[in-house]
C-alpha positions, 0 to 999 in steps of 0.5 A: 500499500502507498503511502501518503507523501506531505504534500497531500496530507497538508491538502487533504483539508483543503481537498475535502473543503471543496469537495464540500463545495456546490457546483456553482460555488465550485465554478465561481471560485475558479473563475475568482481563480482564473481573473487573479491568474489573468491579472497577475500574469498581465503585470507581472508579464504583458504589460512591461512588455507592451510599455517597452514596445510603446515608449522604443520608438523614444528611445531610439530617436533620442539614441539616434540623436545622442549618435549624430551629435557625437559624431559631431563632435568626431567630426570637430575633434578630427579637422582640428587634429589636422589641422596643420600645428603652428609654428612659436612665432605663429602663435605669438603673432596670432594672439598679439593681433588678437589682442588688438582686434579685440580688448584693443586699448583695455589690455595689455600684452607682455611676453614671459618665455613662451607665456603671454600675460594678458592685462586687463583693465574694463574689458567688456565681457562678449570682447573677452569671451570673443577673444578666448575663443579665438586664442584657443583656435588660432594659437592653440593658446590654452590659460593657465592660470585667470584672477579676474574680477567683475567691475560695475558698469561706470554709467547708468546707460551702458548694461556692459558687464566688464572684467579686469584681471590678468590671463596667464596662457600657455602657447603650444610648445611650451611646458608648464610651469 
């Protein structure tokens, strides 16, 4: 004779209760269990998958935009890499010309070997920003040190921010001190 195992022993009271239910009650319990099982299947398996499918085009478009931005930055870096390296004399000349053109009388340039020290007096912020961009792009100068103070406008009609102070630039090929 076969001995009942632990699971069968544990389920015996449930089986007795099930058999005691009328056929209609058994059908209602089966229907309720099916609804719960279907809801659980929806929340665990189907809803996350459908949500992924629904949001995939937007995520794909965002990834494409990011890829395009990276490719543009790569192309810009490649163009900068392909630019011929200017000599130290060329870099100094370009830097002197850009200081005179953009900052004019508001800046004084002094050479300290391969480094350039620029002293600013009431230099307009837009001109300073343009000049820094030109210095980086044209002469490949890098700012080593910057000590600037924001100046308040001298007259009521001039709302331009102005800067005074000094900048120390390293030119290409110069060793940082």
